[in-house]
C-alpha positions as a Markdown table, in Angstrom:
| # | Residue | x | y | z |
|---|---|---|---|---|
| 1 | Met | 31.9 | -14.2 | -0.8 |
| 2 | Thr | 33.9 | -17.4 | -1.1 |
| 3 | Phe | 33.1 | -20.7 | -2.6 |
| 4 | Ala | 32.9 | -22.3 | 0.8 |
| 5 | Gln | 30.7 | -19.6 | 2.2 |
| 6 | Leu | 28.3 | -19.9 | -0.6 |
| 7 | Arg | 28.2 | -23.6 | -0.5 |
| 8 | Asp | 27.6 | -23.8 | 3.3 |
| 9 | Ala | 25.2 | -20.8 | 3.6 |
| 10 | Lys | 21.7 | -21.5 | 5.0 |
| 11 | Pro | 19.5 | -18.9 | 3.4 |
| 12 | Gln | 16.4 | -20.6 | 4.6 |
| 13 | Leu | 17.1 | -19.2 | 8.1 |
| 14 | Trp | 17.1 | -15.6 | 6.8 |
| 15 | Ile | 13.5 | -15.5 | 5.8 |
| 16 | Pro | 12.2 | -15.8 | 9.3 |
| 17 | Ala | 14.6 | -12.9 | 10.1 |
| 18 | Ala | 12.9 | -10.8 | 7.4 |
| 19 | Asp | 9.5 | -11.7 | 8.8 |
| 20 | Asp | 10.7 | -10.6 | 12.3 |
| 21 | Leu | 11.6 | -7.3 | 10.8 |
| 22 | Arg | 8.2 | -6.9 | 9.3 |
| 23 | Lys | 6.5 | -7.9 | 12.6 |
| 24 | Ala | 8.6 | -5.2 | 14.4 |
| 25 | Gly | 7.4 | -2.7 | 11.8 |
| 26 | Ser | 3.8 | -3.7 | 12.3 |
| 27 | Gln | 4.3 | -3.4 | 16.1 |
| 28 | Cys | 5.7 | 0.2 | 15.7 |
| 29 | Thr | 2.6 | 1.0 | 13.5 |
| 30 | Arg | 0.3 | -0.2 | 16.4 |
| 31 | Val | 2.3 | 1.9 | 18.8 |
| 32 | Glu | 2.0 | 5.0 | 16.6 |
| 33 | Glu | -1.8 | 4.4 | 16.3 |
| 34 | Asp | -2.2 | 3.8 | 20.1 |
| 35 | Ile | -0.4 | 7.1 | 20.9 |
| 36 | His | -2.7 | 9.1 | 18.6 |
| 37 | Arg | -5.9 | 7.3 | 19.7 |
| 38 | Asn | -5.3 | 6.9 | 23.4 |
| 39 | Gly | -2.9 | 9.8 | 24.1 |
| 40 | Val | -3.0 | 12.7 | 21.6 |
| 41 | Gln | -6.7 | 12.7 | 21.0 |
| 42 | Pro | -7.8 | 12.6 | 24.6 |
| 43 | Leu | -5.3 | 15.2 | 25.6 |
| 44 | Asp | -6.5 | 17.5 | 22.8 |
| 45 | Glu | -10.0 | 17.1 | 24.0 |
| 46 | His | -9.6 | 17.3 | 27.7 |
| 47 | Trp | -6.3 | 19.2 | 28.3 |
| 48 | Pro | -6.4 | 22.3 | 26.0 |
| 49 | Asp | -4.0 | 24.6 | 27.9 |
| 50 | His | -0.3 | 25.2 | 27.4 |
| 51 | Val | 0.8 | 22.3 | 29.6 |
| 52 | Gly | -1.5 | 19.9 | 27.7 |
| 53 | Gln | -0.3 | 21.0 | 24.4 |
| 54 | Leu | 3.3 | 20.4 | 25.6 |
| 55 | Ala | 2.3 | 16.9 | 26.5 |
| 56 | Val | 0.7 | 16.5 | 23.1 |
| 57 | Ser | 3.8 | 17.7 | 21.3 |
| 58 | Ala | 6.0 | 15.2 | 23.3 |
| 59 | Leu | 3.6 | 12.3 | 22.4 |
| 60 | Lys | 3.6 | 13.3 | 18.8 |
| 61 | Lys | 7.4 | 13.1 | 18.6 |
| 62 | Val | 7.3 | 9.6 | 20.0 |
| 63 | Ala | 4.5 | 8.7 | 17.5 |
| 64 | Thr | 6.6 | 10.1 | 14.6 |
| 65 | Ala | 9.7 | 8.2 | 15.7 |
| 66 | Ala | 7.5 | 5.0 | 15.8 |
| 67 | Glu | 6.3 | 5.7 | 12.3 |
| 68 | Thr | 9.8 | 6.2 | 11.0 |
| 69 | Val | 11.0 | 3.0 | 12.6 |
| 70 | Ser | 8.0 | 1.2 | 11.2 |
| 71 | Ile | 8.8 | 2.3 | 7.6 |
| 72 | Met | 12.5 | 1.4 | 8.0 |
| 73 | Ala | 11.9 | -2.0 | 9.6 |
| 74 | Gly | 9.5 | -3.0 | 6.7 |
| 75 | Ala | 12.0 | -1.6 | 4.2 |
| 76 | Ala | 14.9 | -3.5 | 5.8 |
| 77 | Ala | 13.0 | -6.8 | 5.5 |
| 78 | Glu | 13.1 | -6.7 | 1.8 |
| 79 | Pro | 16.9 | -6.9 | 1.1 |
| 80 | Val | 17.2 | -9.6 | 3.7 |
| 81 | Asp | 14.4 | -11.7 | 2.1 |
| 82 | Ala | 15.8 | -11.0 | -1.4 |
| 83 | Leu | 19.3 | -12.1 | -0.2 |
| 84 | Ala | 17.8 | -15.4 | 0.9 |
| 85 | His | 16.3 | -16.0 | -2.5 |
| 86 | Ala | 19.4 | -14.7 | -4.3 |
| 87 | Ile | 21.7 | -17.0 | -2.3 |
| 88 | Thr | 19.4 | -20.0 | -3.0 |
| 89 | Ile | 19.5 | -19.4 | -6.7 |
| 90 | Ala | 23.3 | -18.9 | -6.6 |
| 91 | Gln | 23.8 | -22.1 | -4.7 |
| 92 | Ser | 21.8 | -23.9 | -7.4 |
| 93 | Glu | 24.2 | -22.6 | -10.1 |
| 94 | Leu | 27.2 | -23.4 | -7.9 |
| 95 | Gln | 26.0 | -27.0 | -7.5 |
| 96 | Ser | 25.3 | -27.4 | -11.2 |
| 97 | Gly | 28.9 | -26.4 | -11.8 |
| 98 | Val | 30.2 | -28.8 | -9.2 |
| 99 | Arg | 28.0 | -31.7 | -10.6 |
| 100 | Leu | 29.3 | -30.9 | -14.2 |
| 101 | Ala | 32.9 | -31.1 | -13.0 |
| 102 | Glu | 32.5 | -34.2 | -10.9 |
| 103 | Ala | 30.5 | -36.1 | -13.6 |
| 104 | Asn | 33.5 | -35.7 | -15.9 |
| 105 | Arg | 36.3 | -36.7 | -13.4 |
| 106 | Leu | 37.2 | -33.1 | -12.8 |
| 107 | Thr | 38.1 | -32.1 | -9.2 |
| 108 | Val | 36.7 | -29.1 | -7.3 |
| 109 | Asp | 38.8 | -27.5 | -4.5 |
| 110 | Ala | 36.6 | -27.6 | -1.4 |
| 111 | Thr | 37.9 | -24.2 | -0.2 |
| 112 | Thr | 38.4 | -22.1 | -3.4 |
| 113 | Gly | 36.1 | -23.8 | -5.8 |
| 114 | Ser | 38.9 | -24.1 | -8.4 |
| 115 | Val | 38.2 | -26.7 | -11.0 |
| 116 | Ala | 41.2 | -28.9 | -12.0 |
| 117 | Leu | 41.9 | -31.7 | -14.5 |
| 118 | Pro | 42.4 | -35.2 | -13.3 |
| 119 | Gln | 45.9 | -36.2 | -12.6 |
| 120 | Gln | 45.7 | -38.9 | -15.2 |
| 121 | Leu | 43.7 | -38.3 | -18.4 |
| 122 | Gly | 43.3 | -42.0 | -19.4 |
| 123 | Gln | 41.0 | -42.3 | -22.4 |
| 124 | Asp | 39.5 | -38.8 | -22.1 |
| 125 | Asn | 40.0 | -36.3 | -24.8 |
| 126 | Pro | 42.1 | -33.5 | -23.3 |
| 127 | Ile | 40.4 | -30.8 | -25.4 |
| 128 | Thr | 37.0 | -31.9 | -24.2 |
| 129 | Leu | 38.1 | -31.9 | -20.7 |
| 130 | Leu | 39.6 | -28.5 | -21.0 |
| 131 | Leu | 36.3 | -27.2 | -22.3 |
| 132 | Leu | 34.3 | -28.9 | -19.5 |
| 133 | Gln | 36.8 | -27.5 | -17.0 |
| 134 | Gln | 36.2 | -24.0 | -18.4 |
| 135 | Gln | 32.4 | -24.4 | -18.4 |
| 136 | Ala | 32.2 | -25.8 | -14.9 |
| 137 | Gln | 34.6 | -23.0 | -13.5 |
| 138 | Gln | 32.6 | -20.3 | -15.3 |
| 139 | Met | 29.3 | -21.5 | -13.6 |
| 140 | Ile | 31.0 | -21.7 | -10.2 |
| 141 | Asp | 32.6 | -18.2 | -10.7 |
| 142 | Asp | 29.3 | -16.7 | -11.9 |
| 143 | Ala | 27.5 | -18.1 | -8.9 |
| 144 | Ile | 30.0 | -16.6 | -6.5 |
| 145 | Glu | 30.0 | -13.3 | -8.2 |
| 146 | Ala | 26.1 | -13.1 | -8.1 |
| 147 | Ala | 26.1 | -14.1 | -4.4 |
| 148 | Thr | 28.8 | -11.5 | -3.6 |
| 149 | Gln | 26.9 | -8.7 | -5.4 |
| 150 | Ala | 23.7 | -9.6 | -3.6 |
| 151 | Asn | 25.4 | -9.8 | -0.2 |
| 152 | Asp | 27.0 | -6.5 | -0.7 |
| 153 | Ile | 23.8 | -4.8 | -1.8 |
| 154 | Cys | 22.0 | -6.3 | 1.3 |
| 155 | Ala | 24.7 | -5.1 | 3.7 |
| 156 | Glu | 24.6 | -1.6 | 2.3 |
| 157 | Gln | 20.9 | -1.3 | 2.5 |
| 158 | Leu | 20.7 | -2.7 | 6.0 |
| 159 | Lys | 23.4 | 0.0 | 6.9 |
| 160 | Thr | 21.2 | 2.6 | 5.4 |
| 161 | Ala | 18.1 | 1.5 | 7.2 |
| 162 | Ser | 20.0 | 1.2 | 10.6 |
| 163 | Gly | 21.5 | 4.6 | 10.2 |
| 164 | Met | 18.2 | 6.3 | 9.5 |
| 165 | Thr | 16.5 | 4.5 | 12.3 |
| 166 | Ala | 19.3 | 5.6 | 14.8 |
| 167 | Asp | 19.1 | 9.1 | 13.6 |
| 168 | His | 16.1 | 10.5 | 15.6 |
| 169 | Ser | 15.8 | 13.5 | 13.4 |
| 170 | Thr | 14.7 | 11.3 | 10.4 |
| 171 | Thr | 11.2 | 12.2 | 9.3 |
| 172 | Pro | 8.7 | 9.7 | 8.0 |
| 173 | Glu | 9.0 | 11.4 | 4.6 |
| 174 | Gln | 12.7 | 10.9 | 4.5 |
| 175 | Ala | 12.3 | 7.2 | 5.6 |
| 176 | Gln | 9.7 | 6.7 | 2.8 |
| 177 | Glu | 12.1 | 8.1 | 0.3 |
| 178 | Ala | 14.9 | 5.8 | 1.5 |
| 179 | Gln | 12.5 | 2.8 | 1.5 |
| 180 | Lys | 11.9 | 3.4 | -2.3 |
| 181 | Thr | 15.7 | 3.0 | -3.0 |
| 182 | Ile | 16.0 | 0.0 | -0.6 |
| 183 | Val | 13.2 | -1.9 | -2.4 |
| 184 | Gln | 14.7 | -1.1 | -5.8 |
| 185 | Lys | 18.1 | -2.4 | -4.6 |
| 186 | Ser | 16.4 | -5.5 | -3.3 |
| 187 | Leu | 15.1 | -6.2 | -6.7 |
| 188 | Glu | 18.7 | -5.7 | -8.0 |
| 189 | Glu | 19.8 | -8.5 | -5.7 |
| 190 | Ile | 17.5 | -10.9 | -7.5 |
| 191 | Arg | 18.5 | -9.7 | -11.0 |
| 192 | Asp | 22.1 | -10.2 | -10.2 |
| 193 | Thr | 21.6 | -13.8 | -9.9 |
| 194 | Leu | 20.9 | -14.2 | -13.7 |
| 195 | Pro | 23.8 | -15.8 | -15.6 |
| 196 | Asp | 26.4 | -13.4 | -16.9 |
| 197 | Gly | 28.5 | -14.5 | -19.9 |
| 198 | Leu | 27.3 | -18.0 | -20.1 |
| 199 | Thr | 26.4 | -19.7 | -23.5 |
| 200 | Ala | 22.8 | -20.4 | -24.4 |
| 201 | Ala | 23.3 | -24.1 | -23.5 |
| 202 | Gln | 24.8 | -23.2 | -20.1 |
| 203 | Val | 21.9 | -20.8 | -19.5 |
| 204 | Ala | 19.4 | -23.6 | -20.4 |
| 205 | Ala | 21.2 | -25.9 | -18.0 |
| 206 | Trp | 21.1 | -23.2 | -15.3 |
| 207 | Trp | 17.4 | -22.6 | -15.7 |
| 208 | Asn | 16.6 | -26.3 | -15.7 |
| 209 | Gly | 18.5 | -26.8 | -12.5 |
| 210 | Leu | 16.4 | -24.2 | -10.6 |
| 211 | Thr | 13.3 | -25.3 | -8.6 |
| 212 | Ala | 9.9 | -24.4 | -9.9 |
| 213 | Lys | 9.5 | -21.8 | -7.2 |
| 214 | Asp | 12.9 | -20.2 | -8.1 |
| 215 | Arg | 11.8 | -20.0 | -11.8 |
| 216 | Phe | 8.4 | -18.5 | -10.8 |
| 217 | Asp | 10.2 | -15.9 | -8.6 |
| 218 | Leu | 12.6 | -14.9 | -11.4 |
| 219 | Glu | 9.7 | -14.7 | -14.0 |
| 220 | Arg | 7.9 | -12.2 | -11.8 |
| 221 | Ala | 11.0 | -10.3 | -10.6 |
| 222 | Cys | 13.0 | -10.2 | -13.9 |
| 223 | Pro | 10.6 | -10.5 | -16.8 |
| 224 | Thr | 12.4 | -8.2 | -19.4 |
| 225 | Glu | 15.8 | -9.5 | -18.5 |
| 226 | Leu | 14.7 | -13.2 | -19.0 |
| 227 | Met | 13.1 | -12.3 | -22.3 |
| 228 | Ser | 16.5 | -11.1 | -23.6 |
| 229 | Leu | 18.5 | -13.9 | -22.2 |
| 230 | Asn | 19.5 | -16.6 | -24.7 |
| 231 | Gly | 19.0 | -20.1 | -23.5 |
| 232 | Ile | 15.7 | -19.4 | -21.7 |
| 233 | Pro | 13.1 | -21.8 | -23.2 |
| 234 | Asp | 10.6 | -20.3 | -25.6 |
| 235 | Asp | 7.6 | -21.6 | -23.7 |
| 236 | Val | 8.9 | -19.8 | -20.6 |
| 237 | Lys | 9.2 | -16.5 | -22.5 |
| 238 | Lys | 5.7 | -17.0 | -23.9 |
| 239 | Ala | 4.4 | -17.4 | -20.4 |
| 240 | Ile | 6.2 | -14.1 | -19.3 |
| 241 | Asp | 4.9 | -12.3 | -22.4 |
| 242 | Arg | 1.4 | -13.6 | -22.4 |
| 243 | Pro | 0.5 | -12.8 | -26.1 |
| 244 | Glu | -2.9 | -14.5 | -25.6 |
| 245 | Leu | -4.0 | -11.4 | -23.8 |
| 246 | Gly | -3.7 | -9.3 | -26.9 |
| 247 | Tyr | -0.5 | -7.4 | -25.8 |
| 248 | Ser | 3.0 | -7.9 | -24.8 |
| 249 | Ser | 3.4 | -7.9 | -21.0 |
| 250 | Ala | 7.2 | -7.7 | -21.3 |
| 251 | Gly | 6.9 | -4.9 | -23.8 |
| 252 | Thr | 4.5 | -3.0 | -21.6 |
| 253 | Val | 6.9 | -3.4 | -18.6 |
| 254 | Ala | 9.9 | -2.3 | -20.6 |
| 255 | Tyr | 8.1 | 0.8 | -21.8 |
| 256 | Ala | 6.9 | 1.7 | -18.3 |
| 257 | Lys | 10.3 | 1.4 | -16.8 |
| 258 | Ser | 11.8 | 3.5 | -19.6 |
| 259 | Asn | 9.2 | 6.2 | -19.6 |
| 260 | Trp | 7.9 | 6.6 | -16.0 |
| 261 | Asp | 9.5 | 10.1 | -15.9 |
| 262 | Asn | 9.1 | 11.0 | -19.6 |
| 263 | Arg | 7.7 | 14.5 | -19.4 |
| 264 | Asp | 6.6 | 14.3 | -23.1 |
| 265 | Leu | 3.7 | 12.2 | -21.8 |
| 266 | Asp | 2.4 | 15.1 | -19.6 |
| 267 | Trp | -1.0 | 16.4 | -20.5 |
| 268 | Asn | -1.5 | 20.2 | -20.3 |
| 269 | Gly | 1.6 | 20.6 | -18.1 |
| 270 | Lys | 0.5 | 17.8 | -15.7 |
| 271 | Asp | 1.7 | 14.3 | -15.5 |
| 272 | Asn | -1.2 | 11.9 | -16.2 |
| 273 | Cys | -1.2 | 8.5 | -14.7 |
| 274 | Thr | -3.8 | 6.8 | -16.9 |
| 275 | Asn | -2.4 | 8.3 | -20.1 |
| 276 | Phe | 0.9 | 6.6 | -19.1 |
| 277 | Val | -0.8 | 3.3 | -18.5 |
| 278 | Ser | -2.7 | 3.4 | -21.8 |
| 279 | Thr | 0.4 | 4.5 | -23.8 |
| 280 | Ser | 2.5 | 1.8 | -22.2 |
| 281 | Leu | 0.0 | -0.8 | -23.3 |
| 282 | Arg | -0.4 | 0.6 | -26.8 |
| 283 | Tyr | 3.1 | 1.6 | -27.7 |
| 284 | Gly | 5.1 | -0.7 | -25.5 |
| 285 | Gly | 2.8 | -3.7 | -25.4 |
| 286 | Gly | 1.3 | -3.4 | -28.9 |
| 287 | Met | -2.3 | -3.5 | -27.7 |
| 288 | Glu | -4.6 | -2.5 | -30.6 |
| 289 | Thr | -6.8 | 0.5 | -30.0 |
| 290 | Lys | -10.5 | 0.1 | -30.1 |
| 291 | Asp | -12.1 | 2.8 | -32.4 |
| 292 | Val | -15.7 | 3.3 | -32.9 |
| 293 | Asp | -17.8 | 4.8 | -35.8 |
| 294 | Gly | -18.0 | 8.5 | -35.8 |
| 295 | Trp | -14.7 | 9.1 | -34.0 |
| 296 | Pro | -13.5 | 11.6 | -32.9 |
| 297 | Arg | -16.8 | 13.3 | -32.6 |
| 298 | Asp | -18.1 | 10.7 | -30.2 |
| 299 | His | -15.5 | 11.4 | -27.6 |
| 300 | Ser | -17.7 | 10.1 | -24.7 |
| 301 | Asn | -18.4 | 6.7 | -26.1 |
| 302 | Ala | -17.6 | 4.3 | -23.2 |
| 303 | Asp | -16.7 | 1.4 | -25.6 |
| 304 | Ala | -13.8 | 3.1 | -27.2 |
| 305 | Trp | -10.1 | 3.0 | -26.2 |
| 306 | Thr | -8.0 | 5.1 | -28.5 |
| 307 | Asp | -5.7 | 8.2 | -28.7 |
| 308 | Gly | -6.4 | 8.8 | -32.3 |
| 309 | Gly | -2.8 | 7.8 | -33.2 |
| 310 | Leu | -1.2 | 10.7 | -31.2 |
| 311 | Gly | 1.1 | 8.3 | -29.3 |
| 312 | Gly | 0.4 | 9.7 | -25.9 |
| 313 | Ser | 1.6 | 13.2 | -26.9 |
| 314 | Pro | 0.5 | 16.2 | -25.0 |
| 315 | Ala | -3.3 | 16.6 | -25.2 |
| 316 | Gly | -4.2 | 20.3 | -25.4 |
| 317 | Arg | -7.4 | 21.6 | -27.0 |
| 318 | Pro | -8.7 | 20.6 | -29.4 |
| 319 | Glu | -6.4 | 17.6 | -29.5 |
| 320 | Leu | -7.9 | 16.2 | -26.4 |
| 321 | Gln | -11.0 | 15.3 | -28.3 |
| 322 | Thr | -8.9 | 12.8 | -30.2 |
| 323 | Tyr | -8.6 | 10.7 | -27.1 |
| 324 | Ser | -11.4 | 8.5 | -25.8 |
| 325 | Ala | -12.4 | 9.2 | -22.2 |
| 326 | Ser | -11.1 | 5.6 | -21.3 |
| 327 | Trp | -7.6 | 6.4 | -22.5 |
| 328 | Gly | -6.8 | 9.1 | -19.9 |
| 329 | Gly | -9.4 | 8.8 | -17.1 |
| 330 | Ala | -8.7 | 6.3 | -14.4 |
| 331 | Gln | -12.4 | 5.4 | -13.8 |
| 332 | Asn | -13.2 | 5.2 | -17.5 |
| 333 | Asn | -10.1 | 3.2 | -18.1 |
| 334 | His | -10.9 | 0.8 | -15.3 |
| 335 | Asp | -14.4 | 0.3 | -16.4 |
| 336 | Phe | -13.5 | -0.2 | -20.0 |
| 337 | Phe | -11.1 | -3.0 | -19.3 |
| 338 | Lys | -13.4 | -4.6 | -16.8 |
| 339 | Asn | -16.0 | -4.8 | -19.6 |
| 340 | His | -13.6 | -6.4 | -22.0 |
| 341 | Gly | -12.4 | -9.7 | -20.8 |
| 342 | Thr | -10.3 | -8.4 | -17.9 |
| 343 | Thr | -9.9 | -10.7 | -14.8 |
| 344 | Val | -9.2 | -9.5 | -11.2 |
| 345 | Thr | -5.9 | -11.0 | -10.1 |
| 346 | Asn | -5.3 | -12.2 | -6.5 |
| 347 | Pro | -2.0 | -11.4 | -4.9 |
| 348 | Gly | -0.4 | -14.8 | -5.4 |
| 349 | Glu | -1.0 | -14.7 | -9.2 |
| 350 | Val | 0.1 | -11.1 | -9.9 |
| 351 | Arg | 2.4 | -10.8 | -13.0 |
| 352 | Pro | 4.3 | -7.8 | -14.4 |
| 353 | Gly | 2.1 | -6.2 | -17.0 |
| 354 | Asp | -1.0 | -6.3 | -14.9 |
| 355 | Leu | -2.7 | -3.1 | -14.0 |
| 356 | Leu | -3.2 | -1.4 | -10.6 |
| 357 | Tyr | -6.1 | 0.9 | -9.7 |
| 358 | Trp | -6.7 | 2.9 | -6.6 |
| 359 | Thr | -10.3 | 3.5 | -5.5 |
| 360 | Ser | -11.2 | 5.9 | -2.7 |
| 361 | Ala | -13.3 | 4.7 | 0.2 |
| 362 | His | -14.1 | 8.2 | 1.4 |
| 363 | Asp | -15.0 | 11.6 | 0.1 |
| 364 | Ser | -12.1 | 14.0 | -0.1 |
| 365 | Ala | -11.4 | 17.4 | -1.6 |
| 366 | Asp | -10.4 | 15.7 | -4.9 |
| 367 | Val | -12.4 | 12.5 | -5.3 |
| 368 | His | -15.6 | 11.0 | -4.2 |
| 369 | Ala | -16.1 | 7.7 | -2.2 |
| 370 | Gly | -16.0 | 4.8 | -4.7 |
| 371 | Glu | -14.2 | 6.7 | -7.4 |
| 372 | Thr | -11.2 | 5.1 | -9.1 |
| 373 | His | -8.7 | 7.9 | -9.3 |
| 374 | His | -5.3 | 6.4 | -9.9 |
| 375 | Ala | -3.7 | 3.8 | -12.2 |
| 376 | Ala | -0.2 | 2.3 | -12.5 |
| 377 | Ile | 1.5 | -0.8 | -14.1 |
| 378 | Val | 2.9 | -3.8 | -12.2 |
| 379 | Thr | 6.6 | -3.9 | -13.2 |
| 380 | Ala | 7.9 | -6.5 | -10.9 |
| 381 | Val | 7.0 | -8.8 | -8.0 |
| 382 | Leu | 9.5 | -9.7 | -5.3 |
| 383 | Pro | 9.8 | -13.3 | -4.2 |
| 384 | Asp | 8.1 | -12.6 | -0.9 |
| 385 | Gly | 5.0 | -11.4 | -3.0 |
| 386 | Gln | 5.6 | -7.7 | -2.7 |
| 387 | Val | 4.1 | -6.0 | -5.7 |
| 388 | Leu | 6.2 | -3.2 | -7.3 |
| 389 | Tyr | 4.7 | -0.8 | -9.8 |
| 390 | Ser | 5.7 | 2.1 | -12.0 |
| 391 | Gln | 3.6 | 5.3 | -12.5 |
| 392 | His | 3.6 | 8.7 | -14.0 |
| 393 | Thr | 1.8 | 10.5 | -11.1 |
| 394 | Ser | 4.0 | 11.4 | -9.3 |
| 395 | Pro | 6.8 | 9.7 | -11.3 |
| 396 | Gly | 8.2 | 6.5 | -9.8 |
| 397 | Arg | 9.7 | 3.2 | -10.9 |
| 398 | Asp | 9.4 | -0.1 | -9.1 |
| 399 | Leu | 7.6 | 1.4 | -6.1 |
| 400 | Ser | 6.5 | -0.9 | -3.3 |
| 401 | Leu | 2.7 | -1.3 | -3.1 |
| 402 | Gly | 2.7 | -2.5 | 0.5 |
| 403 | Gly | 5.5 | -0.3 | 1.7 |
| 404 | Arg | 3.8 | 2.9 | 0.3 |
| 405 | Leu | 0.1 | 2.1 | 1.0 |
| 406 | Glu | 0.0 | 3.4 | 4.6 |
| 407 | Gly | 1.6 | 6.8 | 3.5 |
| 408 | Phe | -0.7 | 6.9 | 0.5 |
| 409 | Glu | -3.8 | 6.5 | 2.7 |
| 410 | Lys | -2.6 | 9.1 | 5.2 |
| 411 | Ala | -2.5 | 11.5 | 2.3 |
| 412 | Phe | -5.6 | 10.5 | 0.4 |
| 413 | Gly | -7.7 | 8.4 | 2.8 |
| 414 | Lys | -8.5 | 4.8 | 2.9 |
| 415 | Gln | -8.1 | 3.0 | -0.5 |
| 416 | Thr | -9.3 | -0.1 | -2.2 |
| 417 | Ile | -6.5 | -1.6 | -4.4 |
| 418 | Glu | -7.5 | -3.7 | -7.4 |
| 419 | Ile | -5.1 | -5.5 | -9.6 |
| 420 | Ile | -6.5 | -6.5 | -13.0 |
| 421 | Arg | -5.2 | -8.4 | -16.1 |
| 422 | Pro | -6.4 | -6.5 | -19.2 |
| 423 | Lys | -7.3 | -8.5 | -22.3 |
| 424 | Ala | -8.0 | -7.1 | -25.8 |
| 425 | Asp | -11.1 | -9.1 | -26.8 |
| 426 | Trp | -12.0 | -6.7 | -29.6 |
């Protein structure tokens, strides 16, 4: 991407394009549902012979194709939307570099973005001007590099989505797997806009030059990266980390993203989602356990949250009795935190470090209606509000809540999703 292309880009026009892709995906979902409801089901009931079953088979193939396109259209919207936000942030850095140059009588080539010293120095200190030239050029170059990286990622992901949609043999399962990678790459587009190689003062100037919306988007998409970036104001880092909740949100997210596939956290040969959540809060976020008198004999005490100091290690008998029921059971974990200062988060306020719970709306072979059976950790939120989570059952990092919910409900039935913000009030 060139200086002129970045300067003249109109990313605000790409967000409606991403919305159009989502609408197309929703329309394909309706097509799939209509085929099953108004085609497959009546034929199964009223045309049971061989010819009827051939018709059913043909309709199911169309429905499957519609489902695949629905998944890929929704997935393709994410890199387009992320690119719009990435370019907006890169343009802000580019403009900051240009302003720095022009405020100090330096010139910026309108085509290449090269920063040059004035033809006549006058009373200016040449060393100071050289330093300012270097700083302005570095900001401009960093912006162009970030925009180029985001553009390349978006193009590659759109190519993947287009290819899988055109391939009529692509199954919904394959599309879902591709969607996972596309969403993760979309998040990478946003992260690539963070300054690379700038001084703390330059980072501070970059941050202050962003709009409030851009800063909010970055805080939710890149919490751990911002925490480690010199020049980000301390009050911003505190808002990301939220120590007033009694744990480090950034530490919890960092642990979750590093240990989502850590097999040492498996219980009795199985990966356990809620043990992963508790372990991330305790050993990543530093949340203190809540022990009770008589522990570990009183394993069933609902007002305890503890692993007995085992650090989330495999819980075989009799070790299991060292863990409270709220440590590794989704329903118990959910109820414990709801009883201890936890607030329910609405979608517009979700932050990395919040917790996700899935509650079944219907009885199934494994769970009862109204039972909370799965837990995960919010590890990022894309600028369009898409919540990404990491889990240990089955292992996954930065998975899309909205993009995966339909497939999840097909496998496990209708779900109620609750996002809560835990607080250690003990």
